[in-house]
C-alpha positions in Angstrom: -150.4 182.2 -17.9 -149.3 185.0 -20.2 -149.7 184.9 -24.0 -145.9 184.4 -24.4 -145.9 181.6 -21.8 -148.7 179.8 -23.6 -146.7 179.9 -26.9 -143.6 178.7 -25.1 -145.5 175.8 -23.6 -147.1 174.9 -26.9 -143.7 174.9 -28.8 -142.2 172.8 -26.1 -144.8 170.1 -26.6 -143.5 169.7 -30.2 -140.6 167.3 -31.0 -137.4 168.1 -32.9 -137.4 166.3 -36.3 -133.6 166.3 -36.7 -130.4 167.1 -34.9 -128.8 165.6 -31.8 -132.1 165.7 -30.0 -134.3 164.3 -32.8 -137.5 162.8 -31.6 -137.3 164.6 -28.2 -139.5 167.6 -27.1 -138.1 171.0 -28.0 -136.6 172.9 -25.0 -136.5 176.6 -25.8 -133.5 178.5 -24.5 -133.7 181.6 -22.4 -132.8 183.9 -25.4 -135.5 182.3 -27.5 -138.1 182.6 -24.7 -137.2 186.3 -24.2 -137.8 187.1 -27.8 -141.3 185.5 -27.6 -142.0 187.4 -24.3 -140.9 190.7 -25.8 -143.1 190.3 -28.8 -146.3 188.7 -27.4 -146.7 190.0 -23.8 -146.9 193.8 -24.3 -150.6 194.6 -24.8 -152.5 197.9 -25.1 -155.4 199.2 -23.1 -157.7 197.3 -25.5 -156.0 194.0 -24.6 -154.5 193.6 -28.1 -150.8 192.8 -28.7 -148.8 195.9 -29.4 -146.0 194.5 -31.4 -146.9 193.9 -35.1 -143.5 193.3 -36.6 -140.4 191.5 -35.2 -137.0 190.9 -36.8 -134.6 188.2 -35.5 -131.2 188.2 -37.1 -128.7 185.6 -35.9 -125.8 183.4 -37.1 -126.6 180.2 -38.9 -127.2 176.9 -37.2 -128.7 178.4 -34.0 -132.0 176.7 -34.2 -133.8 179.3 -36.3 -135.8 176.8 -38.4 -137.2 175.1 -35.3 -138.2 178.4 -33.8 -139.8 179.7 -37.0 -141.7 176.4 -37.4 -142.9 176.4 -33.8 -144.2 180.0 -34.0 -145.9 179.2 -37.3 -147.8 176.3 -35.8 -148.6 178.3 -32.7 -150.5 180.8 -34.9 -152.0 178.0 -37.0 -153.4 175.7 -34.4 -151.9 176.7 -31.1 -152.6 179.5 -28.6 -152.4 182.3 -31.2 -154.8 180.6 -33.7 -157.7 182.7 -34.9 -160.8 181.8 -37.0 -160.0 181.5 -40.8 -156.5 182.9 -40.4 -154.3 183.2 -43.5 -150.7 182.4 -42.6 -147.8 182.7 -45.0 -144.1 181.9 -44.8 -142.1 183.3 -47.7 -138.6 182.4 -48.9 -136.7 183.5 -52.0 -136.9 180.2 -53.8 -138.7 176.9 -53.7 -135.7 175.0 -52.2 -135.5 177.4 -49.2 -139.2 177.3 -48.8 -139.2 173.6 -48.7 -136.8 173.5 -45.7 -139.2 175.3 -43.4 -142.3 173.4 -44.7 -140.6 170.0 -44.3 -139.6 170.9 -40.7 -143.0 172.1 -39.8 -144.8 169.2 -41.4 -142.4 166.8 -39.6 -143.3 168.4 -36.3 -147.0 167.7 -37.2 -146.4 164.1 -38.1 -144.5 163.5 -34.9 -147.3 164.8 -32.7 -150.3 162.4 -32.6 -152.8 165.1 -31.7 -151.7 167.5 -34.4 -151.3 164.7 -37.0 -155.0 163.7 -36.4 -156.2 167.3 -36.5 -154.2 169.0 -39.3 -154.3 168.3 -43.1 -150.8 168.4 -44.6 -150.7 168.8 -48.4 -147.1 168.3 -49.4 -147.5 169.0 -53.1 -148.8 172.5 -52.3 -146.7 173.1 -49.2 -149.9 173.8 -47.2 -151.1 172.8 -43.7 -154.8 173.3 -43.0 -156.5 173.3 -39.6 -160.2 172.3 -40.1 -161.0 173.2 -36.5 -160.1 176.9 -36.9 -160.4 177.1 -40.6 -156.8 178.5 -40.7 -154.3 177.6 -43.4 -150.5 178.0 -43.5 -149.0 178.2 -46.9 -145.3 178.2 -47.6 -144.5 180.3 -50.7 -141.4 181.2 -52.6 -140.5 184.4 -54.3 -141.0 182.6 -57.6 -144.7 182.7 -57.0 -145.4 186.3 -57.6 -149.1 187.3 -57.5 -150.2 184.2 -55.6 -150.1 185.7 -52.0 -153.3 186.0 -50.0 -155.1 189.3 -49.7 -155.8 189.1 -46.0 -152.7 187.9 -44.2 -153.0 187.4 -40.4 -149.5 186.0 -40.0 -146.4 186.4 -42.2 -142.9 184.9 -41.7 -140.1 185.9 -44.0 -137.4 183.3 -44.0 -133.9 184.6 -45.0 -135.1 188.0 -46.1 -131.5 188.9 -46.9 -131.8 186.9 -50.1 -134.4 189.4 -51.4 -131.8 192.1 -51.5 -133.2 195.5 -52.3 -136.3 194.1 -54.0 -139.2 194.8 -51.7 -142.1 194.1 -54.1 -143.2 190.8 -52.4 -142.5 192.2 -48.9 -144.7 195.3 -49.5 -147.4 193.1 -51.1 -147.7 191.0 -48.0 -147.3 193.7 -45.5 -150.2 195.7 -46.9 -152.4 192.6 -46.8 -152.6 192.5 -43.0 -155.0 195.5 -42.5 -158.2 193.4 -42.1 -157.0 191.7 -38.9 -157.1 192.9 -35.3 -153.7 191.5 -34.4 -151.6 190.7 -37.5 -147.9 190.0 -37.1 -145.0 189.9 -39.4 -141.8 187.9 -38.4 -138.5 188.2 -40.2 -135.9 185.6 -39.6 -132.5 186.0 -41.4 -128.8 186.3 -41.2 -127.6 189.7 -42.2 -127.7 191.0 -45.8 -124.3 192.0 -47.3 -125.0 195.7 -47.7 -126.7 198.7 -46.2 -129.2 199.1 -49.1 -130.9 195.7 -48.6 -134.4 195.6 -47.3 -133.3 193.5 -44.3 -130.6 196.0 -43.5 -133.1 198.9 -43.4 -135.3 196.9 -41.0 -132.4 196.0 -38.7 -131.1 199.7 -38.7 -134.7 200.8 -37.9 -134.8 198.4 -35.0 -131.4 199.6 -33.7 -132.5 203.2 -33.8 -135.5 202.2 -31.7 -133.2 200.7 -29.1 -131.1 203.8 -28.9 -134.2 206.0 -28.5 -133.7 207.8 -31.9 -137.1 206.4 -33.0 -140.1 205.6 -31.0 -142.1 202.7 -32.3 -143.5 200.2 -29.8 -145.0 198.1 -32.6 -141.5 197.0 -33.9 -139.1 194.7 -32.1 -135.6 193.8 -33.4 -133.3 191.1 -32.0 -129.8 191.3 -33.5 -127.1 188.7 -32.6 -123.9 189.9 -34.3 -120.2 190.2 -33.7 -119.3 193.9 -34.1 -116.8 194.5 -36.8 -114.4 196.2 -34.4 -113.9 193.0 -32.5 -111.5 190.3 -33.4 -113.3 187.8 -35.7 -111.3 184.8 -34.7 -111.4 185.3 -31.0 -113.7 182.5 -29.8 -115.2 184.5 -26.9 -116.7 187.0 -29.5 -118.5 184.2 -31.4 -121.1 183.9 -28.7 -122.5 187.4 -29.6 -123.8 186.0 -32.9 -124.3 182.5 -31.8 -126.2 182.2 -28.5 -126.5 178.5 -29.0 -122.8 178.0 -29.3 -121.6 175.1 -27.2 -125.2 174.1 -26.7 -126.8 172.7 -29.9 -124.6 174.9 -32.1 -121.3 173.0 -32.6 -118.1 174.8 -31.4 -116.0 172.2 -33.3 -117.7 173.2 -36.6 -117.2 176.9 -35.8 -113.5 176.3 -35.2 -113.1 174.3 -38.4 -114.9 177.0 -40.4 -112.8 179.7 -38.8 -109.6 177.8 -39.7 -110.8 177.5 -43.2 -111.7 181.2 -43.4 -108.2 182.2 -42.3 -106.7 180.1 -45.2 -109.3 180.8 -48.0 -110.2 184.5 -48.7 -113.3 183.4 -50.5 -114.7 181.7 -47.4 -113.6 184.5 -45.0 -116.5 186.8 -46.2 -119.0 183.9 -45.8 -117.7 183.1 -42.3 -118.1 186.7 -41.2 -121.6 187.0 -42.8 -123.1 183.6 -41.9 -121.2 182.7 -38.7 -120.6 186.1 -37.2 -123.7 187.6 -38.7 -121.9 190.7 -39.9 -123.0 192.9 -42.8 -120.2 191.8 -45.1 -120.2 191.7 -48.9 -119.6 188.0 -49.4 -117.5 188.6 -52.5 -113.8 187.7 -52.4 -111.0 186.1 -54.3 -111.3 182.4 -54.3 -107.9 180.9 -53.6 -104.6 182.2 -52.2 -101.4 181.8 -54.2 -99.9 179.6 -51.4 -102.8 177.2 -51.4 -102.7 177.0 -55.2 -98.9 176.5 -55.4 -99.1 173.7 -52.8 -101.1 171.7 -55.5 -98.6 172.5 -58.2 -97.0 169.1 -58.7 -97.3 167.8 -62.3 -100.2 165.5 -63.0 -99.4 161.9 -63.5 -100.3 160.5 -66.9 -100.9 157.1 -65.4 -103.9 158.5 -63.5 -105.7 159.1 -66.8 -104.8 155.7 -68.1 -106.0 153.8 -65.0 -108.9 155.9 -63.6 -112.2 157.3 -64.7 -111.8 160.6 -66.6 -114.2 163.5 -66.2 -114.2 166.6 -68.4 -115.6 170.1 -68.1 -116.1 172.5 -71.0 -116.6 176.3 -70.7 -117.3 177.8 -74.1 -116.7 181.3 -75.3 -117.3 183.5 -78.2 -115.2 186.5 -79.2 -113.3 187.5 -76.1 -113.2 184.8 -73.5 -111.0 181.8 -73.4 -112.6 178.5 -74.2 -111.5 175.9 -71.8 -111.6 172.1 -71.6 -110.3 170.5 -68.5 -110.1 166.8 -67.8 -109.5 165.2 -64.4 -108.8 161.8 -63.0 -108.5 160.4 -59.5 -105.6 158.0 -58.7 -105.6 155.2 -56.2 -104.1 157.5 -53.5 -107.0 159.9 -53.8 -105.2 162.6 -55.7 -107.0 164.4 -58.5 -104.9 165.0 -61.6 -105.8 167.9 -63.9 -105.1 168.5 -67.6 -106.4 171.8 -69.0 -106.7 172.9 -72.7 -107.4 176.4 -73.9 -108.5 178.1 -77.2 -108.7 181.7 -78.1 -109.2 183.7 -81.4 -105.9 184.3 -83.1 -106.7 187.5 -85.0 -107.1 189.6 -81.8 -104.5 187.8 -79.7 -102.1 190.7 -79.3 -104.8 193.3 -78.5 -106.4 191.1 -75.9 -103.0 190.3 -74.4 -102.6 194.1 -73.7 -106.2 194.5 -72.6 -106.2 191.5 -70.2 -102.6 192.1 -69.2 -101.8 188.5 -69.8 -99.0 187.0 -72.0 -101.3 185.2 -74.4 -98.8 185.5 -77.3 -96.1 183.9 -75.2 -98.4 181.2 -73.9 -99.5 180.4 -77.5 -95.9 180.1 -78.5 -95.1 177.8 -75.6 -98.1 175.6 -76.4 -100.3 176.4 -73.3 -103.1 177.6 -75.5 -104.2 177.4 -79.1 -104.9 180.6 -81.0 -106.6 179.6 -84.3 -107.2 182.0 -87.1 -110.3 184.2 -86.9 -111.9 186.7 -84.6 -114.1 184.2 -82.9 -113.6 180.6 -81.6 -114.0 177.9 -84.2 -115.7 175.1 -82.3 -114.4 172.7 -84.9 -111.0 172.8 -83.3 -112.5 172.2 -79.8 -114.6 169.3 -81.1 -111.6 167.7 -82.7 -109.6 167.8 -79.4 -112.6 166.4 -77.4 -113.0 163.6 -80.0 -109.3 162.7 -79.7 -109.3 162.7 -75.9 -112.5 160.8 -75.7 -111.3 158.1 -78.1 -108.1 157.8 -76.0 -109.6 158.0 -72.5 -113.3 157.2 -72.8 -114.7 160.1 -70.8 -117.0 159.1 -68.0 -118.9 162.4 -68.5 -118.5 165.7 -70.1 -120.0 168.6 -68.1 -121.1 171.7 -69.9 -122.7 175.1 -69.4 -125.8 175.3 -71.8 -124.5 178.5 -73.5 -123.7 177.7 -77.1 -123.5 173.9 -76.4 -125.7 173.1 -79.4 -123.0 174.6 -81.7 -120.4 172.3 -80.1 -122.6 169.2 -80.3 -123.1 169.9 -84.1 -119.3 170.0 -84.6 -118.8 166.8 -82.5 -121.5 165.0 -84.6 -120.0 166.3 -87.8 -116.7 164.6 -87.0 -118.5 161.4 -85.9 -118.5 161.8 -82.1 -122.0 160.6 -81.0 -123.3 162.4 -77.9 -126.1 161.4 -75.6 -127.6 162.9 -72.4 -128.4 161.3 -69.1 -131.6 159.2 -69.3 -131.3 158.5 -73.0 -131.3 154.9 -74.1 -130.2 152.9 -77.1 -126.9 154.7 -77.5 -123.5 153.5 -78.8 -121.2 152.3 -76.0 -118.5 154.5 -77.4 -120.8 157.6 -77.3 -120.0 160.6 -75.2 -122.2 161.3 -72.2 -122.8 165.0 -71.9 -124.2 166.4 -68.6 -125.6 169.9 -68.3 -124.1 171.9 -65.4 -125.8 175.1 -64.3 -123.8 178.1 -63.3 -126.2 179.2 -60.5 -125.8 178.7 -56.8 -127.5 175.3 -56.7 -125.1 173.6 -59.2 -122.0 175.6 -58.6 -121.9 175.5 -54.8 -120.8 171.8 -54.6 -118.3 172.6 -57.4 -116.8 175.5 -55.4 -116.7 173.4 -52.3 -115.0 170.5 -54.2 -112.2 172.6 -55.5 -111.8 174.4 -52.2 -111.7 171.3 -50.0 -109.3 169.4 -52.4 -107.0 172.4 -52.7 -106.8 172.9 -48.9 -106.0 169.2 -48.5 -103.4 169.4 -51.3 -105.2 166.7 -53.3 -105.0 168.5 -56.7 -102.2 168.1 -59.2 -102.4 170.9 -61.8 -98.7 171.3 -62.6 -98.9 175.1 -62.3 -100.3 175.4 -65.9 -99.8 179.2 -66.4 -103.2 179.8 -68.1 -105.1 177.8 -65.4 -103.0 179.6 -62.7 -104.1 183.0 -64.1 -107.7 181.9 -64.1 -107.3 180.7 -60.4 -105.8 184.1 -59.4 -108.7 186.0 -61.1 -111.5 184.0 -59.7 -114.0 185.6 -57.3 -116.9 183.9 -55.6 -120.1 185.4 -54.3 -122.3 184.0 -51.6 -126.0 184.1 -51.0 -127.5 184.3 -47.5 -128.0 180.6 -47.3 -124.3 180.0 -47.7 -124.2 178.7 -51.2 -121.5 180.1 -53.4 -120.7 180.4 -57.1 -118.0 181.9 -59.3 -118.8 185.4 -60.6 -117.3 186.3 -63.9 -118.7 189.8 -63.7 -116.7 190.6 -60.5 -113.6 188.6 -61.3 -110.5 190.5 -62.3 -109.9 188.6 -65.6 -110.6 185.3 -67.4 -111.7 182.5 -65.1 -112.9 180.0 -67.8 -110.3 177.4 -66.8 -111.4 177.4 -63.2 -115.1 177.0 -64.2 -114.2 174.0 -66.4 -112.0 172.4 -63.7 -114.6 172.9 -61.0 -117.3 171.2 -63.0 -115.1 168.2 -63.8 -113.8 167.9 -60.2 -117.3 168.2 -58.8 -118.6 165.2 -60.8 -115.4 163.2 -60.1 -115.8 163.7 -56.4 -119.5 163.0 -56.5 -118.9 159.6 -58.2 -115.8 158.7 -56.2 -117.4 155.6 -54.6 -118.7 154.3 -57.9 -115.5 154.8 -59.8 -113.4 153.2 -57.0 -114.5 149.8 -58.3 -113.6 150.4 -61.9 -110.2 150.3 -63.5 -109.8 151.1 -67.2 -106.8 149.1 -68.6 -106.9 150.2 -72.2 -106.2 153.9 -72.1 -103.8 155.8 -74.2 -100.9 158.0 -73.1 -101.5 161.6 -72.3 -98.8 164.2 -72.9 -98.6 167.4 -71.0 
């Protein structure tokens, strides 16, 4: 039996921890087997494996995690195990690293023999084999300087997320020299640009295939839909998704393609993550048609009878400060009421710079331009206090930037604030909830706005300032598919969208809880 066949046989003794075939033995597909064969079977005259680095780039949800975990365990305690091996799997952050570790450890727990043999330390994301003395450690890019100095096996999970930073990559690559047969695996969807480290590796592999470079120690497996092919033609999808129609859902692909055709912000993600194309996942968030379809006026009754959530995006000199409140009615519609503030002394100049009719909007009452060159948070606090007294906000979401200044102003006018987890507070106090602006917190917010808008479940009344913010908003996507708003790349002010997204996200998340509650003593909201 060849080396590759031994690995294949070993992996197929493991069970899948999740998915449609959870609890059943893994059955590797032909394309997975061929990758293992191409890497592990070629040997030199000395009998040692020739390939020392392999790159597998493929569309998401094609069983990559199971394959990576299986190969890791094959090197830890299977047919590729060596004495005192140092094995590392590296991801960009702890969340991504946990995905692979949880999968591999679940495989161990489900196998009676491995469960008895291996020691899993979940707190350290480590699996130790006392028989061989080898250890697999799952690391994140946040743990700089903690890699081993003599790596026998390295797996980079989603290398695209490292961008052009090759510090950790080089540190680990250069740590393999003490071993006879070290190997480095890279598993990832494509990076968005040519300058990324992953793109350099993929391009290197493609040149080897065309014969421009000769390097038998390097193998590359690229599953991608070429950009010259129609992206929404289903027959082309198989090029990036060899598991499509098998354990990769065709129905989910179709739904995502339909969404991508309607939402420019998701189109880039679809091409990058589903078609595995090298696409900059940056695009405008929402089309005018989708936004206009949600343009009916919000119903004041929704704020009187439902739970009200608020989001605040603060500013200093130049941006808009936005407070947005939302409420869900009995029919599942989300009603939106935005408020905006901006410095009055520079209003005309900024109207010209931003190419936005701030002066007219101020005259029409769509934003408040108070005297001064910076935002006076006293005015913002006053409005929050009034609205909270009237509607008893369930929560107020905030970005941490300058929030202490606002809290001081709220407390100055007698609005007591408390944070989640605090006790002994006044029942009328305002619950304030921090809401990060990174991928982790903003991704569900982006998805909430997107899904509700596509289903025409938002009622924003075409408020002109909020509509401007919607038209300006750009999202960026990381290789894991998480998205966030990007003020730096957006074409203008997006503060209203940020505030609305935070409020909608929490309203959607608490939908079940709030469905049981009806507030009967609310005031009247004027728009």
